[in-house]
Every structure is written in C-alpha cells, then in structure tokens.
N, C-alpha and C positions, 0 to 999 in steps of 0.2 A: 414638413421638412423632407427634402428629397435626399436620398442616399444612394450611392452607387458602390457596389461591393464586387471586387474582382476576385477570381480564384483560378487555380490551374497552373500557376507559375511553378518553376522548379529548375533543376539542373539536368542537362542532357548533353550527350556528345554530338559533335558535328555530324550532320546528316540525319539527326533524329527529329522527332515531332513533339509538339505540345499543343494542347487546346486550352485556350483561355476562355473564361466565362465572366460576364458582368451582369448583375441583376440590379435593377433600379427599384427602390421601394420608397414608401412615404407618399406624400401628397404630390402625385405626379400624374399628369395626363400622358398620353402616349407621346414620347419624344419624336420630334420630326427627324432628328438625326442622332445616331449613336455611333461611336467609333472608338478607335484605339490610337494612342500616341505612345511614344517611348522616349526615355531619357537615359543615355549612357553616361557614365562618370565623366565629368568635365565637359559635357556637351549640352547644348540646348535641347529642350523637349521638341521632338519632331513628329510629324504626321506619319501614321502607318496605314490606316484604312478607315473608311467610314461607310455607313449604309443608311440611306434615308428610309422613312417609313414606307415609301412606295417601292423600295427595292433598288434604287440607284446605288451603285457601289463605286468607290474610288480607292485607289491604292497608290502608295508611294512606289516609284520605279524600283526601288531596292528590294521590294517584297513581291512584286508582280510575278505570278506564276508559282509562287511558293506559299503564300498566305491566302486564306479565304475567310472573308467576313460573312457572317450570317446573323439572322435576327429573328426573334420570336416576338412579334409586336404585342400579342396578347399578354405575354409575360414581362414585357419591357426588359427583355434580356438580349444581349448581343454576345456573339461568340467570335473567337479568332482561332482558326485552325492554322497552325504554323508547321510547315513541312520543310525538309531540306535545310534545317537550321545551320547557321554557321556562326563562328565566334563574334562576327560583327553584329549579330542580332542580340548580343548580350546587353541588357538594359532593364530598367524598371518600366513596366508596361502599365499605362494608365487608361482607364475607361473614361469616356466623356459623353455627355448627352445634353441636348438642348431641345426645348419644345418649339422654338421659333423657326419659321420658314427661312431658308436662305443662309443659315449660319454655316460658314466655311472655315474661317480662320480659328486656330486653336485658342487665340486670346479672346474669342467671342463666346466660347462655351461657358454655360452657367454652372454646370454640374460636373464634378470630377470625383473619381474614386481615389483611394489612397495608394493604389499601385500594387503590382505584384512583380517580384523579381524573376527574370528569366536569365539563366546563365548557360552559355553554350561553350563547352570545352573542345579543344582541338585534339 
C-alpha cells in the first residue's frame, strides 16, 4: 500500500515563504511524476506544479516565478518551495504521485496525500 504524507503547511503573512514536503512510502517504485495540487474553499482542486523523474517541471501560471518544485528520487520525496505568498494562495495543498508514464491530468493520478493547510493573511 502506497502512502503519501505532506508536511510543512501553516500560516504566514503575505510576502512570506513556506516549504512543503511530501514523502511516499509503502510498496512503491519510483514515481514517474510527483506534484502538487491545491483546493481553496468553494473551488475545484487545481494544478500547482509537477516534476517528472527525469526532471521536467511544469507550473501553473499563477505560481510561476514564485514556487519551485524539487524532488529527491532516491527518497521518493517531492518539495514545494513557496515564496512571495499572497492570500490567493490560501488552500489545502495536496501531494500526488503516479508511476505511469504520461500522466498529466489530476483525475489520472493514482496516489494522493491527505493534504496540508496553507493560510496566507494580508
């Protein structure tokens, strides 16, 4: 059984930074893709950033230049460094992973963490 566990959420003022971590454990081979999604109250879950095992990274336009995704393949761990946070970044952040080549859509991901709350105050 594969489990993903996020950590690092919290409350911060606008302009501040947080670093999220997500570790995969259990019966897992190295995920092809790991990434982050978020869901704000009353909104659908949305893509934030993903990184493939080979190092390809993708970001939502809303976070480009502010967020950085990194990954330790040996540890099956993915990180999200979030800088210049603003209140619009307030959401529950979810880690997701999938071992299959070519997974892109959030509805395709097999494995999800339980989420970590990020709250940004103005």
